[in-house]
N, C-alpha and C positions, 0 to 999 in steps of 0.2 A: 563603570565609567562611561560606556557607550550609552546606557540608558539615560544617564545624567545629561550627556551631550544632546541626545534627542529631545529630552524634555526641555532643556535650556533653549535649544534652537527654536522649538515651536513656541515656547513660552515667551521668549524675547520678541518673537515675531508678533504674537498676540498682544503684547504690551504696547506695541506701536499702534494698535487699532484705534485708540482714542486720542492720538496725537492731534490730527486735524481732520481725519476722515473716519468718523465714528462708524459708518456703515460697513467698513471693511471687514471687521471681525465681530459683527453684532451677535453671531450665533455661538461665540466661544464661551467656554465654561471657566476660563481662567479669570481670576479676579483682576479687574481693570485698575490701572494706576491713575493718579490724578491727571487732569487734563493739562497737557503741555503742547507746545508748538513744535512741529518738525516738518521736513520736506521729503525725506527718504526713510522708508522702513527697511532697515537692514535685516537680511534673512531671505530665505527662499519661500515663495508663496505659490500655491497652485493657482493657475490662471483659470478663472471661471467667468461666465457672462455676468453673473450677479456682482462679483467683485470689480469687474471692469467698469461698472457704472459709478463706482465710488473713487477708483484710483486709476492711474496709468501704470502699465507694466513696462519693464525694460525688455530687451531681447531675452529669450529664454536661456537659462543656464544649463538645465538638464531636463530630460524627459524620463519619467519613472512610471512604473505600473504597480497596481495593487496585486499582490501575490500572497500566497498562503505560506506561513511559517509554522512548523511543528517540530516536535522532538523526533529524532531518528530512533527507530527500533533497534533492538539487539539482534544478532544473527539468529535466525530461526532454527530450532531443533525440535521437530515434531515427533510425537509418539509413533505415528504410523508412517514414518518416512519411507519405508520400503514399499509402500503402496503408491507413492507419488510419481514414479516413472510413467505410470499409465493413468489416464483420466478415468473418472467413474464410468463413463460411457463405454470405454474399452473393456473394463473389467466386467461390466454387464454383458457386453458382446461376447466375451470369452465364455462366460457361464452359459449363455444362450446357445453358443456353438457346441459346447459340450453336450447339452441336453439333446440338441438336434442330431448330433453324431450318434449318440446312444440309441435314439429312436430309430434312426436309419439302420443301425446294425441289428436291432431287435425285430425289425419289420419282417425279415424272412421266416419268422415263426409260422406265418400263414402258408408258407410253401411246403407242400407234402414231400419232403425229401429226408431220407434217413440220415444223410451225412450232416445235416444241420441239427446237431444235438444241442440240448439246452446249455450244457457246460461250455461247448465251443462258442456258441453265440454270446454267452456272458463274457467269455474271455475276449472275444472280438470287440464287444462294446466297451470294454475297459482299456483297450489298446490306446484310445485317445488320451486317457489320463497318463498312461506310461510315456507316451510320446511328449506330452506337455511337460512332464517332469524329467525329460531327457533320459529315460530308461530304455533298455533294449526291448525289442518286440520279436517273439519267436514266430517265424513265418513257416507255415507248413505247406506241403504240396497239395493238400486238400482244399486250400483257399479258393474261393471263387474270384474271378477277375474283378467283379464289381467291388468286392471287399478290398482288393489291392488298390483299385483306383481311389476309393474313398479315403483309405488310410494314407495313400501317397499325397493327395491334396491336403489332408490335415497336417502331414509332416512338413510340407512346404510352407503352410501358413504359420505353424508354430516355430519354424526355424527363424523366420523374419521377426516374429513376435518376441521370442526369447532373446534374440540378439539385441533387439531394440531395448528391451527391458533392462538387460544387463548393462548396456552402454549408458542409458539414462540414469540408472541407479548409481553407477560409478561416478557420474558427473555430479549427481546430487549430494553424494557423500563427501566429495572432495571440494565442493563449493558451498559456501553459506550465503544466503540472501539476506540483505538488510532491508526490512520493510520500510517503505516510504508511502504510506497509504493516501496522503492528502496532496494530490497533484492538481485537482480541479475543484470547483465549487460543488459539483455533483457528489464528490466524495464526502463532503461535510454533511450532506443530507443522508447519506447511507450509514455514517458512523455517528453514534450518540456522543459527540464531543462538545465541549464548550467552545464558543467562538468569541474571540477577543477583538474589539474594535477600539479605535481612538476617538474620543468625543471631539466634535467640532471640526472634523477633517472632511475634505472633499470625498474621500472614499466612503465614509459613513453616510454622507449626504446622498451619494449615488444609490446606495442600498435603500435608504429611507424613502426616496421619491420614486423608486421603481414601481411600476404598476403591473408588470407582467414578467415572465421569464424567470431565470434562475436567481436573479438578484432579489426579486420579490419573495421567492420561496425561502431564501436565506433570511431575509428580514422578518418573515412570519415566524421564524423560530423563537422570536422574543416571547411569543405566547407560551412557549414551552420552557421559558427561562434558560435558554441555551446561549444567549448572547450577553456578554459582559462588556460594558463600556468603561474605559479608563480615561481619565483626564491626562493631559500632557505631563503634569507633575506626579502622576501615579505610575508611570511606566517602569519605575525601578523594580517593582514587585512582579512584573510580568515574567521575568526569566524563570523564577522559581515555579510559577504556575505552568509554564510551557514544558519545563523539564520533567514534570510529573507524568507527561504523556497522555493526559486526558483533555487537552485543549489545543486549539489552533488559532493563530492570529492572522487577521487580514489587515494589511497596511502596505505602504509603499515599499518596494523592494530595496530602495536605498537604505532605509532604516533596518530592514531585515539583514542585509549584507553586513552592516556595521555591528549588529548584534552577534551575528555568526563569527565575525572576525574577532570581536572582543572575547568571546568564549573560547575560541581556538587559541588566542594568545595566552589565556590563563591556564588552560588544561592541556593544550596540544592535541585536542580531539575535536572532530566535527560531530557535534551532538545535535545539530539542527538540520532539518530537511526543508528546502525551498521548493515550492510547487512549480511545475513547468508552465502551467497556464497563466496568462497575464490578462488583467482586467483594468478598466478605468484608467486610461492613460492620463498622467498628470504632467502638464507642462509647467515647470517651475521657473519663476523669475523674481527679480526684486520689484518693489512697488514704490510709487511716489505720488505726490499730490497731483491732482488734475492740472494739465497744461503746464506742468513745471518743466523748465528748460533743462533741469538736471537729469530727467529721465532719459531722453535720447542720448545725451552725452555719456551717461553711465552705461547705456545700452551698447554703444560702440566699443567701449572698453571691455564689456562682457563678451562681445563677439570675438575680439582679439584674444581674450583669455581662453575661451573654449576652443577656438580653432587652433591655437598653439598647443593645446593639451595640458595647459597649466592647471586647469580645474581638476582633471583626472589625476594629475601628479600630486596635487594637494590632498586629494582624497586618500590615495595610497600612502602618502607621507604621514598624515595624521592618524590614519587607521591601518596599522600594519596587518598583514594577512587578510586583506580585504577580499581577495579572490581565492584564498586557500581552500575553502570548503564549497565553492560553487559547483565543482565537478567531482566531488568525492565519490569513490566507487560504491556501488550497491552490492557487489559480489566480492567475497573474500575466499582466496584459495587456502585450503586446509592442508598443512604439511605435517601435522602431528597425528599420531595413531588414533584410530577410532576409540572413543570411550564407550562405556556401557550405556550411557544415557543417549547415545546416538542410535543404537540399534536395539534397545531393550523392548521395543514393541514386538519384535520377532520372538523374544523369549517369553513375553506375555502370551503371545499366540500359541507357543509351544506348551506352556503351562495350561492354557485353556483346553488344548487338545488332550493332554493327559487327564485333566479332570473329567472331560467328556467320556474318555475311554473307561475310566473307573466307574462312572455312572452306568455306562452300558454293561460293564462287567457285573455290577451289582444287580441290574435288571435280569441279566442272564442267569445269575445264581439263584435269584429269588423266584423266577417264573419258569425258565426253561428246564432246569434240572428236575424240579418236581414233576413237570409234565413228562419228561423222559422216564422218570421212575414209574409213573402210572402206566405208561405204555409197556414197560418191561413186565410189570405185574400182570397186565392183561394178556401178554404173550405167554407167560407161564401158566395162567389159568386155562387158556385155550389149548395149550400143549397137554 
C-alpha cells in the first residue's frame, strides 16, 4: 500500500510536468500525458536551481534527506562466541606473554646452581599456565625471590584478565546483537550489495553529477552492475528485493519511514534498518507557473499548515506506526536457557583436542615404544 502511495505521489507529480511548464520534469522516465493547461502542480517537489528556472515554488512543506534503507539482520549466534570477549590482539598478547614467561623461567639453566634442577625449572615454567587456568600452585621454600616476583606479577595480570573475560562472556551470552551494517555510504563500498535508486529523482541526479568524493565512488559502482534504477511505477517490487538482505536502497527518508511503517503494520515487526548518516538535503514544496499569483497565496497557507503541526498530524494519521521502528533496539536480552548452538564451538574445540591427543598417542605407540624396546635389548646384551 505504501509503495503504491509513493509511486502515485511521484507519478502524479511527474504528470503535471507537461501541463504548461515542460522543462520541469524533462528528465523523468514516466510516460507523459497529453498537453493540458494548469496553474499549480499538486504534490511535493524537491527544489533545485534547474527546476526554479521553469517554475515558481511555494514555501517549503518539509525538509528530507537521502538515507540508506536495508533489511535488519537476525540476532547473531557465532560458532566461536566464547572468543569474542577478548579481541584478537589481546589473545595474541596472552600467547606472547606465556612464551616470554616460560623463557624467563628457563633462563636460569645457565646459572651453575645444583638447586635449579631440570624438573623444578620445568615445573616453574608451567606455573603460568596453571595460574591462567585458575589452578593452585605449590610454593616451596627453595624458590628464589625472583621466581616469586615473576609469578606474583603474572598472577596479578591474569586476575584482571580472567575477571574481564568472564564478565564480557556473560554479557555476550545474555545479549544478542542485531546487525545493522549499512549506516553510511562507506558501508556500501565495503559490502558487495546491490544499491537501489529511483530514476529521475534529485537524489539520483546528485550521485550522477558528482565528480569526486564518496558519491562519485558510489555512482562508479554502475560499472560493476551494482546499481539498480527503478521508475516510480516499479517501486512495488522493491520490498521483496530488500527483504532478501542482499541490497540497500538510497532514497528520501520520508519514503523509507512510510515503507517501514507499512511493513510494521502488516507484520508487527521492524524488519528494516534506516542508516544514521544523512545526505543530499531535499527541500520539498509545491510548484506553480512562473509569476502566478496563486503561488505566494498558497505559500502562506502552507506556512500556517506546517507551523501548526497539521502536516505532521496528517502524516501520522494516514500512515500509522510512522515512528514505531525509528528507534528499534539493536540489542536483545536473552531470558531463555542457553542452547547447544550457542556454545557448541567449545565442544568442537574439545573434540579437536581429543582427536589431537589420539594422534599423539598413535605416534607414541608407533615410534617411542619400538625405540624403548631396542634400548632394553641393548642393555641386556651389554649385561
